[in-house]
C-alpha positions in Angstrom: -12.2 10.9 -10.5 -11.1 13.5 -7.9 -14.0 12.8 -5.5 -12.6 9.3 -5.0 -9.1 10.4 -4.1 -8.3 11.5 -0.6 -5.0 12.8 0.8 -4.6 11.7 4.4 -1.2 12.9 5.7 1.3 11.3 3.3 -1.1 8.7 2.2 -3.2 8.9 -0.9 -6.4 6.9 -0.6 -8.0 5.9 -3.8 -11.5 4.9 -2.8 -12.7 3.9 -6.2 -9.9 1.3 -6.7 -9.6 0.5 -3.0 -5.9 1.3 -2.7 -3.7 3.2 -0.4 -0.6 4.8 -1.9 2.2 5.5 0.6 5.7 6.4 -0.5 5.2 4.8 -3.8 3.9 1.6 -2.2 0.4 0.5 -3.1 -1.6 -1.3 -0.5 -4.8 -3.1 -1.5 -7.8 -2.7 0.7 -10.7 -5.1 1.0 -14.2 -3.8 0.2 -15.1 -3.5 3.9 -11.8 -1.8 4.8 -12.4 0.6 2.1 -15.9 1.4 3.2 -14.8 2.0 6.7 -11.9 4.2 5.6 -14.2 6.2 3.3 -16.4 7.1 6.3 -13.3 8.3 8.2 -11.8 10.1 5.1 -15.0 12.1 4.7 -14.8 13.3 8.3 -11.1 13.4 9.4 -10.4 14.3 13.0 -14.1 13.8 13.9 -15.4 11.1 16.2 -17.5 8.6 14.3 -19.8 6.6 16.5 -19.3 2.9 16.7 -23.0 2.3 16.0 -22.9 4.5 12.9 -20.0 2.6 11.5 -21.6 -0.8 12.2 -24.9 0.4 10.7 -23.3 1.8 7.5 -21.0 -1.1 6.9 -23.1 -4.1 7.9 -26.7 -3.1 7.9 -27.3 -4.1 4.3 -26.2 -7.6 5.2 -28.8 -7.7 8.0 -26.1 -8.7 10.4 -24.3 -6.4 12.8 -21.3 -8.1 14.3 -19.8 -6.4 17.3 -16.2 -7.6 17.1 -15.9 -7.4 13.3 -15.6 -3.7 13.4 -12.6 -3.9 15.8 -11.0 -6.5 13.6 -11.3 -4.3 10.5 -10.1 -1.2 12.4 -7.1 -3.2 13.5 -6.3 -4.2 9.9 -6.7 -0.6 8.7 -4.3 0.6 11.4 -1.6 -1.9 10.2 -2.0 -0.7 6.6 -1.8 3.0 7.7 1.1 2.6 10.0 3.6 3.5 7.3 2.6 7.1 8.0 3.1 7.9 11.7 0.9 11.0 11.4 -2.3 9.0 10.8 -3.9 7.1 13.5 -7.3 5.6 14.1 -7.9 6.2 17.7 -10.6 4.9 20.1 -12.8 7.5 21.6 -13.9 5.8 24.8 -17.6 4.9 25.0 -18.2 6.7 21.7 -16.4 5.3 18.7 -13.4 6.0 16.6 -11.6 8.9 15.1 -9.2 9.2 12.1 -6.5 11.5 13.5 -4.3 13.2 11.0 -1.5 15.4 12.5 0.6 17.4 10.2 
């Protein structure tokens, strides 16, 4: 399904199957990593507020955990680092942004 496939730099993100495909390497994502990446993939190069990420990812569970988001962002960064043109950057006092430079 095309709506579940995103091209982010040289990375293909398969949201439906929770996979990243980079240079023929397939990297599995956890459900939470995939949910976070999907929010970024839908708004590349736009700042996403921290509160929005926390609300969208954890609100259903009734628990909003401050440091969990940082931990998942850190894990996603490691998985994306095979492509130097993709970065999840901190926007001070606001949130995060998926920066894709060509």
